[in-house]
C-alpha positions in Angstrom: 0.0 -0.1 0.0 1.3 3.3 -0.9 1.5 6.2 1.7 -1.0 8.1 0.1 -3.2 5.2 0.0 -2.6 4.6 3.8 -3.1 8.0 4.5 -6.5 7.8 3.0 -7.3 4.6 4.6 -6.6 6.0 7.9 -8.3 9.3 7.3 -11.4 7.4 6.2 -11.5 5.3 9.0 -11.3 8.1 11.2 -14.2 10.1 9.7 -16.2 6.9 9.8 -15.6 6.8 13.6 -16.3 10.4 13.8 -19.8 9.8 12.2 -20.5 6.9 14.3 -20.0 9.0 17.5 -22.2 11.3 16.0 -24.7 9.3 15.4 -24.6 7.7 18.8 -24.6 11.3 20.6 -27.8 11.9 18.5 -29.1 8.8 19.7 -28.2 9.5 23.3 -29.9 12.9 22.9 -33.1 11.4 21.9 -33.1 8.6 24.2 -31.7 8.9 27.5 -31.6 5.1 28.3 -28.6 5.0 25.9 -25.9 2.8 27.3 -23.0 4.7 28.6 -20.6 2.0 27.6 -21.7 2.4 24.0 -20.4 6.1 24.2 -17.2 4.8 26.0 -16.4 2.4 23.1 -17.3 5.1 20.4 -14.8 7.5 22.2 -11.9 4.9 22.4 -12.6 4.2 18.8 -12.6 7.8 17.7 -9.2 8.1 19.7 -7.6 5.1 18.2 -8.4 6.1 14.7 -7.1 9.6 15.2 -3.9 8.3 16.8 -3.3 6.2 13.9 -4.0 8.8 11.4 -1.8 11.4 13.1 1.0 8.6 13.1 0.6 8.1 9.4 0.8 12.0 8.4 3.9 12.2 10.5 2.2 14.4 13.7 3.0 11.6 16.1 
């Protein structure tokens, strides 16, 4: 995989994690019974994908 393709893959994974987290927050806003474990797992995924992307683009 080329460096450009790797950057795109990591960026796309992070954007996907952002979109999933946003949907989860919207669900939590509408239904306060959403499990906090789901929110925590989503935040962890968001953090991991951001870290991987930043490593690929050379910031970390």
